[in-house]
N, C-alpha and C positions, 0 to 999 in steps of 0.2 A: 457312893458306889461308882466304881470305875468299870466301864464296859468298852472293850476294844474290838473294833471291826477289822478283820484281816481280809483283804481282797487279793486273792491269788490270780495273777494275769500275766502269764508268760507270752513271749512273742510267737512261738511256734504253734501252728495249728494246721495239720495236714488236710483235714476235711474242708475247712474254710480258711484260706490264707488271710492273714491279718485280721482274724475274726474280732478280737477285742477292740479294735479301733475302727472297724467298719461303721459307716454312717447308717444308722437305723432311725427312720423318721426324723432326720435332721440333726442327730447327735451321734457321737461315737458310742458304740455299744456299752463300753465300760462306764460311760457317764451316768447311766441310769442307776447303776449300783453305787457309785460314789455319792450321787445326790440322795439316795435313800439313807445312806450312812450319815451324811451331814444333816439331813432333815429330821432324823430320828430324835425323839424326845429323851432317849435314854443313852444312846451311844456317846461316849465322851472322847474317844480317840479313834482315828482311822489310819491304817497303814496299808500300803500297796506293796506286794512283793512281786517283782517283775525283772525280766532281763531285756525289756524293750525300751530303747531310748525314747520312742514316741509316747509310750505310756508314762514314762518318767516326766515328760513334758506336760502331759495331761494332769498328772498329780500336782505339779507346780501350779498349773492354771487354777486348780480347785483349792490350792493351799493345804494339801494333805501330805503327810510324810510318805516316803517310799524307801525301800531297801532294794539294792541291786542283787537279785537272786544269784546265789552261787551256781556255777556251771553244773556241778554234780547234782544239783536239785532241779535241773531243767529237763532231765531225760524222762522218757515216757514211763520207765519202770519205777520211778519214785512215786510213792503214794502221797496224797495231799496232806496226810497227817504230819509228815516230816517238814513240808513246806510251811505249814501254818505254825508249827512249833518253832521253826527257825526265825519266823517273823515276830513272834510274840514272847520269846523266852527272856528278853531283857525288860519286858514291860511289867509294871506292877498293876494288875487288873484283877477284878473279881470274876468277870465273865469274858470269854473269847467267842466272838461270832465270826464264823466263816461265811463271807458273802460272795457268791459267785457272780462274776460279770456277765455270765451267759443267761441270766434270768432278768431281762429288762422289764418284764411286765409285772414284777412283784411290786405291790403298793407299800409305801412307807408305813401306812396305818396297820397293814398286816404284819409287817416286821415288828412294829411296836407291840402289837397284840401278843406276838410270840414271846417277846422279852418279858412282858408282864406275866405271861403264863408260867415261864420257867422259874421266875422269881417267886411268884405266889405259891407254887407247888414245891419249891425248894428242890428242884430236880438237878441232877448232874448234867443231863444232856437232853436237848429237844431237837428233833429233826423235822424239817419241812416235808410234808407228804401230800399226795393228791389221791383222792379216792377213785380207783379205776376198777369197778366190779365188772368182770367179764367171765364167760365160760372158758376156763383155761384147761390145758392139758400139760402133763409133765412126763418126763421119761424116768422110769425107775427100773433098774436092773435090765436095761435094754428093751423095756416094753413101755409103750406110750399109754398112759392111763388118765382118766378125767381127774382134774383137781377141783372137784365140786361134788356135793352130795346129791343135788337134785337140779335138773334143768329148769331154770326160771328165766323170765324176762329180766333184763338188766336192772330195772328199778327195784326188783324184789330180791336181788342177790345180796348176800352179806357184804359189808364193806371190805374192800381189798386195797390196802394202802401201798403206794409206790413212792419211793423217795423222789422228791421233786428236784433236789439239788440246789434250791434257792438259798438255803441257809442251814447251818448247824450251829446251835448255841450250846456252849459248854462252860461249866465252871472251870476257871483257870487251873485248878488243881488236878483236873483229869486230862489235860492236854499234854501229850507226850509225842515223841518222834514216831511212835507206831499206833497211836490211838487218840481219839477225841471223845470217846464214848465212856461214860462213867457207869456206876452200878444202877442208879435210878434213871431210867430212860423213858421218854414219852415222845409222841409225835404231835405235830401241829398241822392240822389240815388246812390247805390253801385251795383256792378255786383252780379249775383247769385253766382258766384264762391267765392266772398268775403263775402257773406251774410250767410255763414254756421254758425249756432248757435247750438252748441253741447248740445243736450238734451237727446239723447239716443245713443245706440251703433251704429246704422246705420249712425247717424251724424258723429260719430267718424271715421267710415270707410271712409265716403265721404271726411272728412277733410284730413285723411292720404293720400288718393289717390291724392287729389288736391295738397297737399304739396310735394308729391313725383314726380309729373309730371314735366318734363323739356320741355322747348320750343325746338322744333325739326325742323331741315332742312333736306330734302332729295334731293340728287343730283343724277339724273338718266338720261340715254339716251337710245334711241332705234330707229332702222330704218331697212330697208330691208337687210342690210348687217350684222349687229350685232344681229338682231332679236328683238322681242318685249317682250321677257321673263323678261327682267330687269324692264321694265315699269309695266308689269302685277304684278310682285312680289312686287314692291314698293307701288302700289295702294292697294294691299292686305295687306301689312305691315301697311300702314297708318290706315287701319280699326282696327288694333289691339290696337291702342292707345286710351286713353280717352281724347284726345285733337286732334286738326287738325294740323298736320305738314304742313309746306310750302314746295312745290316741285319746284326744279330748274332743268333746262335742257339746254344743249348747243344748242342754236338755229341754229348754223351752221351745225349741223349734225342730229338734231331731230326736227321734225315738231310737233307743238302743237296738231294737230289733232290725233297724235299717242296715246294720253291719253284718247281719246274717250270723253264721256259725264261724267265728274267728277266734284264734288263740291269742290275739293281741290284747293287751290290757286296755280296756275302755273305761274312761272316766267322764261322767257328765258334770257340767257346771251350769249355774243359773245366773251368773253375773260376771262381768269383767274382773271385778275384785276377787271373786272366787277362783277364776282361772289363774290370775296372777299369783295368788297364794300357792297354788299347786306348782306353777312353773318355778317360783323362787325356791320352794322347798326341795325340788328334785334336782336342781343344779344342771340344767340342760345346757349343752354347748351349741345345739342347733334346734331352731324352732321353725316348723314348716306350717304355713297357713294355706288351706284350700277352702276359703270362705267367701269367695268372690271379692268385690272391691273393698280395700282397706283404707282407713284414714291415716294421715301422717302422724297424728297424736298416738294412735294405737301402736304403730311400729316403733315410734320413739320410746314409748313406755316399755315395750319388750326389750329394747336395746339397753335400757337402764337396769335390767335384772343383773345382779352381782356377777354372774358368770359371763356377762357380755356376749350373749349367744349370737351366732349367725342367724339371720332371718331369711327364709326362702318362701316366696309366695307363688302360688299357681293361679292362673286365670284372673289376674288382678288388674283392673283398669283404673283403680282409685289413686288418690294422691299418695297413699302409703307406699305404692310400688317404687316411688322415687327414693325412698329411704331404706328399702330392703337391700340386702347384700346380693340377692339373686331373685329374679322374677322369670318364670317360665309361662309364656302365653302361647300354647300351641294352636289355640283356636282363633287368635287375633293377630293383626299386624299393626305395629306401631307406626304412626305417621312420621316419626323421626327416630333416628338411631339413638338409643340410650344405652350406656355402657353395661349396666347390670341387667338388662332385659333381653331375653332370648325368645323370639316369637316364630310362629309358623309351624308347619307340619313336621319339620325336622325334629321337633321336640315333643312329638306326641308319644305318650307312654302306652304302648300297645300291650295288651294282656299277654302274659308269657306263652300261653298255649297257641297263640297265633303264629309264633315263631316256627312251629312245626308244620304248618300247612302251606302248600303251594297254591298259586292262583288257579282258579277254576278253568276248565276248558270251555270255550265258547261254542255252543252247539248250534246246529242249523235252526232248531225250533225251540222256543221257550215253553217249558213244561212245568217248572217248579219256581215258585215265587216266595221270597223271604220278606217278612214284614215285622219291623220292630221300631218302636218310638221311644227307646230308652227306658230308664227305670220308673218314670212317673207319667209321662205323656199328659202334661197339664192341658194341652189344646184338644185332647180327646180325638186325635187323628185315627187311633185304632178303631173307634166306633164308626167313623166315616168310611174307612176302608172295608170294614166288615159288612156294612150295608151295601157296598158295591159288589164285593166278591160273592155275596150270597145269591146274587142273581144267576139265573139258569145259564146265561151265556158264558159263564166262567166255570161251568161244571166239569169241563174237560181239562182244567188246570189244577195243580196241587199247590196249596198255600200253607206255609208255616208261619203262624203268628205268635210272636214271643212277647209276653207281658212282663214288665219289670217288677221289682220287689215293692215299689211304691205305688203301683197301679191299684187304686183303692177298690175298684169294682171288679177285680179279677175273677172272683168266684161267680159273680153274676154272668160275666161274659163266657166263662168256660161252661156254665150250665145251659145257657140259652142258645149257644151256637152248636148245632149237631149235624153238620154236613160232612159226608165222608171224605170230601176233598179239602177240608179245612181242619187243620189241627192247631189247637191253641195250647201253648205251653207257658208255664209261669216260673219265673226266677230260675232260669236254666243255668247249668254249669258247663255245658258243652257247646258254647256259642260257635266256635270256629267249625266244629263238625257239622252243626246244623246249617250254618251259612254256606259251607262248601258243597252242600247237596242241592243248591239252587242255581238258577240261571240268571235271575235278576232280583233286585231288592227294592224295598221302599222304606225310608227312614226319615228321621228328623236330622237337624244339623249339629247333633252332639257327637259323642265319642263313637257311636255305632257307625257313623259314616266313614270314619278312618278304618274301622275293622273290615267293613265291606270293601273299601278301596284296597286294603292290603291283600285281599283275595281276588281282586280284579273283577268284582261283580258289578255290572252296569246297574246303576241305582237312581231312583227318583228320590229327591230330598226336598224337605220343606221346613220352615222355621216354626218352632213352638211359640216363640215370643220375640219381643223387640231385641233382646240381647243376642239371641241366636241369629238374627239377621246380620250381625257383625261377624259371624263365623264364616270366613271366606273360603275355606277349603272345599266345601261341598258346592262347587260351582260348575258351570258348563265346561270351563277350560280345563277342569280336572276330571272330566269324564262323568259328571252327574247331570241329571235333568233337574235343575233347581226351579221350584215353582213359587217361591216366596213365602209369605206369612198369611194366616187366615185364609187358607186355600179352601175353596168350595168343593163339594162332592163332584160336581160337574167337571171342574177342571182336573181333579184327581183322576176321574174315570177316563177323560179324554187322553191324558198323558200316559196313563197306565196302558190303555189300548195301543197307543203309539209305540211304547217300548216293547210290548208283547209282540207286535207285528213287525218290529224293526228287523231288518235282515242281518245276517251274521257279520257282514262287513261293518255295519254301523255299530253293532255291539262290541266287535273287536276293537274298533277305533276308540270307543269309550273306555274299554279295558286298558288299552295302551296309555291313554292319558292318565289313568289312575296309577298304573305301575311305574310311571316315570319318577314317582316319589318313593324314596327308600324309607318307608315308615317303620321298618323293623329295627333300625339302628337308633331310634329315638331313646330307647331304654338306656343304651350305653352312653349316649350323649348326656342325658340327664344325670346319670350316676357320676360321670366324670366331672360335670359342673359342680355338683354338690360336694364331691370329694376334694375339689380344688380350693374350696373356701378355707 
């Protein structure tokens, strides 16, 4: 069976000059169409009809035939039927496929599926369509009326197919100067992603973004020992992409409930081999690890996956970081400069809602105090703080205590503390709003210290464990009162009293040291680094 692909690609384009030869994700736009035709399992011949010398050169580069389109066939008023007929009339073919160069996101497998469909059904014509169900209105006899029977949410509306423009497959016998549509016609639905038809610059931007996106896997863990910051960070990172990454977690140390109510796909694994099976099956182009230190053997194994994925690691001090393509260590500083490692507060991934909030106003007197020790608080600093602020001398102050999702005794704490000036909240969703209502803060050396700093809230910080002692941002030079690790209640009380009584000049000075760091642009920096791989 002979199947001819005709690619119509004239030089003129008023909306986007030189559209068909513009570089899109590193290749001329028409290249995607040519490569689909050449890679198809069924297309036997390819011909380009054009009046462009540049496109003729591209045809030669790919080794496909072209015909120089007649001048009279290059005007806007000429329908595509006549152009296709002129290109194929001398060919002996069973099917003629019109492939549009303005559909670069079409997958070759989709095209082959449509060819199989038209042959199996013995149809005269199959047209590519996209399902676009919307509440629509039409004009009839000068009056605008609804083009639907009942107002429903989009997912419940009947299918409404729009021609995608990607391809038209016709039996050769129904292709004439004025038509490519035979008596038996059907449609072949393609995804919205593949249905991009470049007609304006916005379409061009959309196509570029789709072609640049890579299928992504995220591997992350969290519990009451290692904390919940890793999971929170990866959920936040997932929202940066224009696609839905798949999230994997070690089910032997991480509970699925740790992710809260998320729409991302969560998959647990119980061994490295189990994880590798998933990763190989799904053909990821990017794998992101947020699992603390990695070993070189682990990273090398990931790189041996057939798709040769890019490896991105967060908060990694292990030997594996030297073999990853990108490492982001916002909490640490490297002793020496390593090309693939970006460290320091410039690369902190601040939660999106914090972008909306301005720094607090430093008031003359401290009245409201914010307390949070992250998602787990393994050192039980919350209990120490509560035993202090329950004392009568603090009754004139208001305390907001936030417990994280992995705080195992949160029910007990909420039940046993019943002071009118102390409110205890669990797993909150409005963290920037709560923080901004306070004058000072108390926290550990995890991600919460960055959030408080972004709002310029003078803060006492202490380390939960030996690893947090290496988190250098929450230090005196950056506006924090850092107390160290294994801090006693006496020291906490002493420093708390000191900050409560600190004059406005002292607290403004602490705020200025915090705000000298532009923490809100870390999201953009991280996204750019990952996109650049």
